N, C-alpha and C positions, 0 to 999 in steps of 0.2 A: 639545379645548381651543382656544379662539380667543384671539387676541392683539390688544393695543391699543398704539398708539404711545406711548412713554414721554414724549418731549419734543416736544410739538406746537408749542411756541413757536419752536423752532429747527429744525424738521423740514425746511423748505424750504432753509435754509442748509446743513444736513447733506447733503442731496441734491446741492445745487450744488457743494459741496466735492468730491464724488465724480463730478461730471460729468453729473448727471441733473437733470431738471426733474420735476415731478409727472407731466406728460404722457409724457415719455420712459420714466419708471419704470413707469407704467401699461402702456405698450406692451410693455415688456421682460418683465413678469410675466404679461401676458395678462388685464388687467382694464381697466375704463374709467377715464377721468380722474375721473369723478364718484365712483367707488368710492374712489379715493385721496383725493379731497377730503373725502368723508364720514369716512374713517378719521382724518383730521387735524382737521377742523372740528367734527364731531358726536361724535367719540369712538367711532365704530362699530368693532366688532371684526372682524378679518380671519381668514381660514382659515389654519391652521398652515402649509400648503404655501406660501402667499403670503408669510407672515412669514419663512419659511426662505429663499425666493428673494431677498427684499429684503436680508436679513442677509448672504447670500453676495455679492450685488452690491456691498454697502457694505463688505465685508471685515471682518465682525465676527461675534460670536456673537449668536444670536437675543435673548438677554436684555440685550444691550447697547442695543438699540433698542426693545424691546417688553416689555410685562408682561401677565400673565393676570388 
């Protein structure tokens, strides 16, 4: 199952609140900036392991930030 970002409008602010930019988050989880951008702007789905990594970095449950 792949996951999509729930709140794309506030995604960048959410990352910033946790000390990340899209670039730094991409490096942290091992994807390109373009992938993170596509997840947010185009609604592309991400692999479950990437969604889990991001959720862990942001200190929440996967369903707090993503939907299937």
